[in-house]
C-alpha positions as CSV (number, residue, x, y, z in Angstrom):
1,M,11.9,-1.8,-12.6
2,S,8.6,0.0,-12.5
3,V,6.0,-0.3,-9.8
4,R,3.1,-2.5,-10.6
5,E,-0.4,-0.9,-10.4
6,I,-3.9,-2.3,-10.0
7,T,-7.4,-0.8,-9.9
8,I,-9.8,-0.8,-7.0
9,E,-11.8,-3.6,-8.6
10,E,-8.7,-5.7,-8.8
11,L,-7.9,-5.0,-5.2
12,K,-11.3,-6.3,-4.2
13,I,-10.4,-9.6,-5.8
14,A,-7.0,-9.7,-4.2
15,L,-8.5,-9.0,-0.8
16,S,-11.1,-11.7,-1.2
17,N,-8.1,-14.0,-1.5
18,G,-6.6,-12.8,1.7
19,S,-3.9,-10.4,0.4
20,A,-2.3,-7.9,2.6
21,V,-3.1,-4.1,2.2
22,I,-1.3,-1.1,3.8
23,D,-2.9,2.3,4.0
24,V,-0.3,5.2,3.9
25,R,-2.7,8.0,4.6
26,E,-2.5,10.2,7.6
27,S,-4.1,9.0,10.9
28,D,-7.2,11.3,10.6
29,E,-7.9,10.0,7.1
30,F,-7.4,6.4,8.2
31,E,-9.7,6.8,11.1
32,S,-12.4,8.4,9.0
33,G,-12.6,5.1,6.9
34,H,-10.4,2.4,5.5
35,V,-10.2,-1.0,4.1
36,P,-11.2,-3.2,7.1
37,T,-8.1,-5.4,7.0
38,A,-5.6,-2.6,6.3
39,K,-2.6,-2.0,8.3
40,H,-1.8,1.8,8.9
41,V,1.6,3.0,8.1
42,P,1.5,6.8,7.4
43,L,3.6,7.9,4.4
44,G,6.0,9.9,6.6
45,T,6.8,6.8,8.7
46,V,7.5,4.4,5.7
47,P,11.2,4.9,5.9
48,S,11.2,3.6,9.5
49,N,8.7,0.8,8.8
50,V,10.2,-0.8,5.6
51,D,9.9,-4.3,7.2
52,A,6.1,-3.9,7.4
53,F,6.1,-4.1,3.7
54,R,8.4,-7.2,3.3
55,S,6.5,-10.3,2.4
56,D,6.8,-13.3,0.1
57,A,3.4,-12.3,-1.2
58,E,2.3,-9.1,-2.8
59,V,1.4,-6.2,-0.5
60,Y,-1.1,-3.7,-1.9
61,V,-0.5,0.0,-0.9
62,V,-3.4,2.4,-0.8
63,C,-4.0,6.1,-0.1
64,Q,-6.7,8.6,-1.0
65,A,-6.0,8.9,-4.8
66,G,-2.9,6.9,-5.5
67,G,-0.2,9.5,-5.4
68,R,1.1,8.9,-1.9
69,S,0.9,5.1,-2.2
70,M,3.0,5.4,-5.5
71,R,5.6,7.4,-3.6
72,A,5.7,4.9,-0.9
73,C,6.0,2.0,-3.5
74,E,8.8,3.9,-5.4
75,F,10.7,4.4,-2.1
76,L,10.2,0.8,-1.2
77,H,11.5,-0.4,-4.6
78,D,14.6,1.7,-4.0
79,Q,15.1,-0.1,-0.8
80,G,14.8,-3.6,-2.5
81,V,11.2,-4.2,-1.5
82,T,9.7,-5.2,-4.8
83,N,6.6,-7.0,-3.7
84,V,4.6,-3.9,-3.2
85,V,1.8,-3.0,-5.7
86,N,0.2,0.5,-5.9
87,V,-3.6,0.8,-6.0
88,I,-4.7,3.5,-8.5
89,G,-7.5,5.7,-7.4
90,G,-7.2,5.0,-3.6
């Protein structure tokens, strides 16, 4: 199963509907600016925070450009967490 991806524009629509977003960038990047409702789970801590991504609804995963968030989504899919969606372009 491949990871679903959306654009920034699609994320804006999802967020307006109350969807959850998790930012996997490092702390300094997150502190310099992030989606206001984003939860912060740095990429290196994803393996110990898998439950933060579990939900009955889709959870959107963001980073700077989309690479780290895709790695997080792929790891989570391997763990059976298939409700995650990668945001292309960070």
